[in-house]
N, C-alpha and C positions, 0 to 999 in steps of 0.2 A: 570137745569144746563147743559151747553154746554160741549160736550166732544171733545177733540182734541188730537193729537198725542203729546207725550212728547218728549223732546230732546233725551232721552235715547232710546225710541222706534225708532225714526228716525235713530239714529246712528247704532242701531242693524240691521235695514232693509238695510241700505246702506252697512254695512259690509258684510252681507249675499250676496247681489247682487255682490259686488266686488269679493268675494271668488268664487262664481259660474262663473263669467265672466273670472277670471284668469284660472280656470280649463278648461273652454271651449277653451280659447285661446291656452293653452298648448296642448290640444288634437288636435286642428286644425293644429297647427304648426307641430306636430309630424306626423300627417296624411299626410300633404303636403310633408314632407321629404320622407316618405315611398313611395308616388306616384312618386316622382322624381327618387328614387332608382329603382322602378319597371319599369319606362319608360326607364331608361338607360339599365337595364337588357334586356328588350325586344328589344332594338336597337342592343345590342351585339348579342343576339340570331339570330336576323334577318340577321345581317352582316355575322355571321359564316355560317348560312345556305346558304346564297348567295355565299360565297366563296366555300363551298362544291359543290354547284350546278355548278359553273364554272369549278371545277375540274372534276366532273362527266361527264359533256358534252364536256369537253376539249375546252371550249370557251375561246378565247383570246380577250383582249381589242381592241378597234378600234385603228388602227395605228401600232399595233404590227406586226413586220415583221420577227421575230426570228424563231427558229425551233419550231416544234410541242410542245404543252404544256406537261410538265412532272408533275408539281405540282403547287399548289397555296399556297403561304406562307402568313400567317396572323401574324402580329406583332403589338406591341404597340410602337409608337415612340412619346415620350412626352405625349401629350393628345390625340393622334390620333390612331385609329385602322386602320391599313393599310393592304390591300390584294394585293399581287403582283404576277407576273408571274415568275416562275423559279428563283427568286432572282436576276433578271437582272435590276430592277429599274422601269419596266413598271407596273403600278398599275391599278387595277380594281376600287378601291375606297379608299378614305382617309377620314374616318369619325371621326370628333372630338367628343370624348366621355367624358373624364374626365372634370369635372367642379369644381367649388368651393365647391360642396357638395358631390361629388361621385368620387371614385377612382376605376379604372379597372386594374386588373393585370392578366397576362397570366402565366400559369405554365404547360409546359415549356414556356420560353419567346417567342419562335416561334412555331407556329402550322402549320404543313404541311399537306394539303389535296392532296394526291397523285392522279394522273389521275385515274379515276374510283371512286374517292370519299373516299377511305380508308385513315386512318390516319397514318402518317409516323413520325418517331423520328427525321429525318434529311432530308437534300436535296439529299441524296444518295438512298432513298427509303427503309430504314429499317422500315418495316411495324410494327405497334403495334401488340402485341400478344393478344389473347382473354383475356379479363379481365383488360387489361391496359387502362388507361384513361388519357386525358388531362383535365385540369380544368381552368375555368375563374372565377375570383372572382370580383363581383361588390359590393363595400362596401361604406357605408355612412361615410363621414369624421367626422360627429358629434357623431357617434356610438349610436345614439338614434334609428335610423331606422334599424340598423342591417346590414346584408350582405346577398347576394344571391350567390349561387354557380351554375355554369353552367358546366355540364359534357359532354365531347365528348368521345365517346367510340371508340374502335378499328376500327369499320366499318364507323366511321365518323358521327355517329348519334349525333345530338346536343339535349340535354334535359335540360331545365331550372330547 
């Protein structure tokens, strides 16, 4: 007598393969979202460290003819993370960060790296006290990948 697969056995096998494939697709999709979140976080950390470095070394952008650097201001303008000199409109960089999957927010809305690299509350040089911090939140819009918080301490140290 010849043995063959019955229709029931074939349907069960196809159902098992479909369930496993669906789970794998969901895992890969979530993993891809997490990687995008981490890539944006790394870009923000890199940009903040660069802005702090400009403040520490008192380096100004090419073409800047104003007075000596007092502070580097970092803000979000729409989808762009912008670092500028003394709030006069001359910028070091303008990095597009927010996209359809990730949102970046600064708290406070403007971060000031005062010359020497320390963190200031404002453009007048009110330096952060020991223990005070500024935060940057990089969050997934789909809320599946979560969010990452970047802390900037009173000395201007950026830690993801």
